[in-house]
ROMIPA-431496 format. One record per residue: residue in one letter; x, y, z of N, C-alpha, C, O, CB in turn. Coordinates in steps of 0.05 Angstrom, whole numbers. Each point is the difference from the previous one (the first is absolute). Glycine has a CB too. Layout:
N
A	X	Y	Z	X	Y	Z	X	Y	Z	X	Y	Z	X	Y	Z
...
END
This chain:
117
Q	17	-22	-2	-20	21	0	19	22	-5	23	-5	7	-61	-15	26
V	35	44	-44	8	25	4	-13	20	0	-18	3	-16	44	-18	4
Q	-21	34	29	-13	28	3	13	19	-12	23	4	8	-38	-15	30
L	3	29	-62	12	24	-8	-15	25	10	-24	1	5	40	-26	-44
V	-1	44	40	-11	25	15	16	23	-20	24	6	-1	-30	-29	59
E	-14	34	-72	10	26	-19	-4	28	18	-18	7	15	1	-33	-64
S	36	38	42	-4	32	8	9	13	-23	9	-11	-19	0	10	69
G	-14	32	-47	16	20	-14	-17	16	-20	8	21	-9	33	-50	14
G	-63	19	-10	-21	14	-18	-12	20	10	-1	5	25	-7	-41	-42
G	-3	52	-2	-13	28	13	-3	15	-25	1	-12	-22	24	16	71
L	-31	24	-48	-6	11	-16	28	18	-11	16	11	15	-68	-16	5
V	53	5	-50	27	19	-10	-9	11	-24	-17	-11	-13	56	-18	29
Q	-28	55	-23	-6	12	-20	11	-16	-23	15	-19	4	-17	61	21
P	-5	-34	-52	10	-11	-24	35	9	1	10	19	12	-64	-14	-40
G	65	-22	12	29	2	0	14	-5	26	25	2	1	-32	28	-38
G	-8	-36	61	12	-6	21	13	-27	8	2	-15	-19	-31	48	25
S	39	-45	18	9	-23	1	-12	-10	30	-6	14	19	51	-3	-54
L	-46	-41	32	-5	-12	25	18	-24	4	10	-12	-19	-56	28	17
R	49	-23	27	14	-30	2	-21	-16	20	-7	7	23	63	11	-29
L	-65	-44	-8	-17	-18	17	16	-16	11	22	-4	-12	-58	4	-10
S	31	-11	44	13	-24	15	-16	-17	6	-22	7	8	52	15	9
C	-21	-50	-18	-15	-23	10	15	-19	14	20	-11	-10	-48	16	-25
V	19	-8	65	18	-17	13	-11	-28	7	-23	-1	9	42	42	7
A	-9	-61	-19	-9	-31	-1	8	-8	25	18	10	13	-11	-22	-61
S	-22	-9	57	3	-12	27	-15	-28	-5	-17	-4	-17	18	51	47
G	10	-64	-11	-9	-28	5	11	-19	-16	-10	-23	1	-29	39	14
S	61	-10	-34	9	-25	-15	24	12	-14	2	25	-3	-51	-50	-5
I	69	9	-2	26	7	-7	-4	19	-24	-11	-9	-20	33	-36	37
F	-15	66	-17	-5	23	-19	16	-10	-26	-10	6	-21	6	34	60
S	31	-58	-37	14	-5	-25	-8	-14	-13	12	-3	-22	16	11	36
R	-58	-28	-8	-2	-17	-14	-24	8	-21	-9	-16	-16	30	-15	52
Y	-28	56	-34	-24	14	-13	8	23	-24	18	17	4	-43	-25	46
D	12	7	-73	5	20	-12	-24	19	5	-23	-6	7	53	-19	-39
M	-20	48	28	-16	22	12	-11	18	-24	13	1	-21	17	-2	66
G	-52	14	-42	-10	18	-20	-20	22	6	-12	-3	21	21	-34	-45
W	-16	58	11	-17	23	1	-20	-4	-24	6	-4	-24	30	36	48
Y	-60	-31	-12	-27	0	-21	-12	29	10	5	10	22	-19	-69	-27
R	-2	69	-15	-18	21	4	-32	-9	-13	-5	-14	-19	52	49	17
Q	-65	-19	20	-29	-7	-12	-11	29	-2	-4	10	22	-5	-61	-1
A	3	64	-41	-11	25	-3	-33	-3	-2	-10	-19	-13	57	35	-11
P	-61	2	36	-30	-5	0	-13	-6	-26	3	16	-18	-4	14	54
G	-13	-53	-41	-10	-9	-22	18	-17	-17	-4	-9	-23	-23	47	27
K	45	-41	9	21	-16	-17	14	-24	9	2	-2	25	5	43	-39
Q	4	-62	0	8	-24	10	25	11	10	13	20	-7	-36	-54	-24
R	31	13	54	28	2	14	20	-2	-24	-11	-11	-20	-4	-13	67
E	37	30	-51	19	4	-18	29	0	16	2	9	23	-37	18	-55
L	56	-40	18	28	-4	8	9	28	-1	-6	15	-18	14	-63	0
V	9	56	42	19	19	-1	28	-7	-8	15	5	-19	-43	13	51
A	31	-32	-10	32	-13	-3	4	-27	19	-13	-5	20	34	58	-27
T	-3	-66	-3	8	-24	19	33	1	2	16	12	-15	-61	-46	1
I	51	18	34	25	-5	6	8	-26	16	-10	-5	22	9	53	-25
T	18	-63	-7	3	-29	5	20	1	30	12	20	7	-15	-38	-68
S	4	-2	73	22	-6	18	26	10	-3	12	11	18	-35	-45	-14
S	33	31	-31	23	6	-10	8	28	-9	23	8	-4	-29	-51	-3
G	-13	53	4	-5	32	-2	-5	8	-34	9	21	-9	26	-11	57
I	-48	-26	-63	-6	0	-23	-25	19	-2	-19	-6	14	42	-39	-21
T	-24	63	-6	-24	12	-6	-17	1	-23	11	-6	-22	11	25	50
N	-46	-12	-28	-20	6	-19	-21	15	4	-14	0	21	25	-34	-33
Y	-16	52	-14	-17	21	5	-22	-1	-21	3	-16	-19	33	44	39
A	-55	-15	-19	-20	5	-17	12	19	-18	13	20	7	-50	-30	24
D	31	3	-59	16	18	-21	-6	30	4	18	17	-5	-20	-55	-31
S	-19	45	44	-10	28	2	13	12	26	3	25	2	-51	-36	-27
L	55	-4	42	14	17	24	34	1	-1	12	13	16	-56	-29	14
K	55	2	-48	26	-5	0	14	28	-2	-9	15	-17	2	-63	-4
G	27	57	35	11	23	1	-8	18	20	14	19	7	-9	-27	-48
R	-32	2	52	-11	18	21	0	-10	29	1	13	20	-27	3	-56
F	24	-46	33	-5	-15	26	24	-19	4	10	-12	-19	-62	14	15
T	60	-4	31	20	-18	5	-3	-21	22	-6	9	22	32	26	-40
I	-23	-57	15	-5	-20	22	26	-11	12	21	-5	-12	-64	-9	-10
S	39	12	48	24	-7	14	-7	-21	23	-24	-3	6	44	50	-17
R	-2	-59	23	-4	-17	21	21	3	24	24	-1	-8	-46	-29	-27
D	19	32	58	18	0	20	0	-27	16	-14	2	19	7	47	-17
S	18	-71	-5	2	-27	19	4	11	31	-10	-13	19	34	-19	-59
A	-11	50	43	9	3	30	-27	7	15	-4	-5	23	56	23	-32
T	-68	-6	-7	-27	11	21	-23	-13	-17	-23	8	6	41	45	16
N	-15	-71	-42	-26	-14	-6	-19	19	-15	-24	-4	1	28	-25	41
T	7	51	-56	-14	19	-12	1	4	-31	22	-2	-11	-16	20	55
V	-29	-12	-57	6	2	-25	-6	33	-6	-10	13	17	-1	-69	-28
Y	17	66	-8	-1	29	-7	-13	4	-24	5	-18	-17	34	28	40
L	-57	11	-31	0	8	-27	3	36	1	-18	15	8	-16	-64	-24
E	55	57	8	2	25	-11	-12	11	-26	4	-9	-23	31	2	47
M	-50	27	-15	-21	5	-26	12	35	-1	1	15	20	-58	-56	-11
N	66	47	-39	6	23	-5	-21	13	-22	-18	-14	-11	67	0	26
S	-45	35	-20	-17	15	-25	-32	-4	1	-14	-1	-20	57	-8	-13
L	-54	8	59	-25	-15	3	-18	20	-18	3	24	-3	3	-48	53
K	-29	2	-66	-19	16	-14	-25	-12	14	1	-18	17	26	28	-65
P	-51	4	38	-24	-2	16	-12	-34	-8	-15	-13	14	5	76	-15
E	18	-69	-22	-6	-30	-10	14	-14	17	-6	-24	-2	-2	30	-44
D	31	-1	66	5	-14	18	-15	-9	27	7	-18	15	27	36	-39
T	-56	-1	27	-14	-3	22	-11	-25	-1	-9	-9	-21	3	53	26
A	5	-58	18	-3	-29	9	3	-7	24	13	12	17	-2	-19	-52
V	-25	-17	38	7	-15	31	22	-19	-13	-1	-13	-20	-51	11	51
Y	78	6	-10	23	-18	-12	-2	-22	23	-7	6	23	43	33	-50
Y	-29	-62	19	3	-27	13	24	-14	-4	12	-5	-21	-56	1	15
C	52	-3	35	30	-15	1	-10	-28	-7	-24	-4	5	51	33	35
N	-13	-49	-51	-3	-28	-7	27	-11	6	22	9	-7	-58	-4	-30
A	30	-27	53	19	-24	0	-4	-23	-11	-21	-12	5	30	28	27
R	7	-27	-47	-6	-26	-15	26	-21	-3	22	6	-8	-59	23	-20
R	28	-53	37	19	-23	3	11	-7	-33	-18	3	-17	-10	-25	66
P	45	18	-55	9	0	-28	-5	-34	-3	12	-18	13	29	65	-15
G	-62	-52	-21	-7	-31	-8	-17	-12	20	-1	-25	0	42	19	-23
L	-55	20	40	-19	-7	23	-24	18	-3	1	25	-3	38	-40	35
P	-61	1	-30	-24	14	1	-9	13	31	-17	-7	16	5	-27	-57
V	30	54	41	1	12	29	2	29	-8	17	7	-16	8	-48	44
T	-43	59	-15	6	23	-8	-14	21	23	-23	-7	7	29	-11	-60
Y	4	38	63	-11	19	13	-3	29	-4	16	11	-15	-3	-42	36
W	-34	46	-10	-4	26	-7	3	17	28	-5	-9	22	-26	-4	-65
G	38	36	37	0	22	19	-31	12	3	-15	-7	-17	68	17	4
Q	-61	6	30	-26	16	-2	-1	23	-18	-22	9	-5	16	-21	48
G	27	21	-53	2	17	-20	7	31	14	-4	5	24	-30	-37	-55
T	43	50	13	6	26	11	-11	22	-25	8	-3	-23	38	-16	54
Q	-61	35	-24	-14	18	-18	19	24	-11	10	14	17	-54	-27	9
V	49	18	-51	17	17	-13	-17	15	-15	-16	-12	-15	54	-16	14
T	-38	58	2	-19	16	-16	18	20	-5	11	11	19	-56	-22	-1
V	48	17	-44	15	21	-17	-19	17	-9	-17	-9	-15	52	-19	-1
S	-36	59	24	-19	18	-1	15	29	4	17	6	18	-55	-42	-1
A	28	49	-36	7	33	16	-15	10	15	5	22	10	13	-8	-40
END
C-alpha cells in the first residue's frame, strides 16, 4: 500500500511558475515509477509526465520544455516544476505511483492549479 500526498497547487498568473510536490509513504519508493496526471473540468484525465525509478522521464508532447519532473529518493518525493503557465494548464493535478510490470497503481487526492489573471 502506498499513500501519496500532493501539495504546491494554487492560483498563479499566466506566465508564472509553480512547483508541485508529492510525498509517498507506506512502501519502498524505489520500486515505483512515479507520474503526474491532470484533469480539467469536463475533460478526461491526461498524462503530464512520468519518471522511472532509474530517472528516465517521459512527457506529454504539448508540455515538453515547460514542465520538468524529478524525484528525490532520500525524501520519497516526486516534483513537478511548471513554468510559463497558461490558462489551459488549469486542472487538478494528481500524483501516481505504479509498479512496473504489475497491475498495481495508486493515486493521490489531487491538488488544484488555477492559471488566471
